[in-house]
N, C-alpha and C positions, 0 to 999 in steps of 0.2 A: 504494500500500500504506500503510495506517495502522499505528499502533503495535501495536494488537491483532493485526493480520494478521502483522506482522513477528515478534512474540513467538511466535505459534502456529507459524509457519514455522520459526523457530529451534528450538523445542521438538521439532517433528516431525523436523528434521534430526538432532537429538541422538539420538532414538529409532532413527532409521534408520542410525546409525553414521557419518554424514557429518561426521566430526570436523574436517577441514580447513575446511569451510564454517562449522561452529559457531564455531571459533576466529576466523574472519574477521568474525564478527558482534560481536566483543568489542574494546573499546579495549585498549591495552596495560595500563592500570590494572586493568581488569576481568579480563583474561587472568591477571594475577598473583594474583587472588583466587579464581579458579574451582577450582584444584587442591585447596585445603583444604576447600572446600564439597562437592566431589564425593568426597572420601575416604569410603570405606565405602558408596558408592552401589551400588545393585543393578547387576549386570553379567550379562547384557545388560539395558539399559533396554527396557521393553516398552510403556510408555504414559506419557502426560503429562496434566497439567491446568494450564491457564493462567488465572489469575484477575486481572482488572484491578482495581487499587486506587484509581485516580484520578491526580491530578497533584501533584507537589511541585516548585514553581518551574517550570522549563521541561521537567522530566523527567516521563515517564509511569511509574508504578510498577506492577509485576506481582509476584504470587507464583506461582512455577512449581514444581510437584511432579512428579518423575519416579518411576515405579514399575517394579518388576520382581519376579521370583519371591522374592527375598530381602528385600523391603521397599520403602522409599521414601526419597527425599531431597528436601527443599524448599529453595528459595532466593528471596530478594527481589531483584528486578532493576530498575534504573533505566535507562530507555531514552529516547534523544532523537536527533534528526538531527544529524550532525556538520556541520562547515563546508562540506562538499561536498554536503550534502543527503541523506546516506545514514544510515538508521537504524542505531544502534549501541547496544550494552549498555555503559553507562558505569560501573556499579558493581554489585557483588553482595555480599549478606550473608545470613546465616541470618535468617529471619523471627522476629519477637519473639513 
């Protein structure tokens, strides 16, 4: 699985409501950032769009937009393999 496939799988799990698996994709630092970014997000999520932005150092960057009946929420996500070789979301913030 490459970074793009990981991010699409992660976004699809979020839309499917598989929250425990979604949280498992995040580092502790990213887990601390997700709550503020998802505040006001549509509930339930009904779709997603994952856009690859390229690399920043050793990280792959993506903009992910989640949609639902009441609107959308977007976030920028930094992804890389951890020391065990597992893809993880390292950092989250609102896109500029």
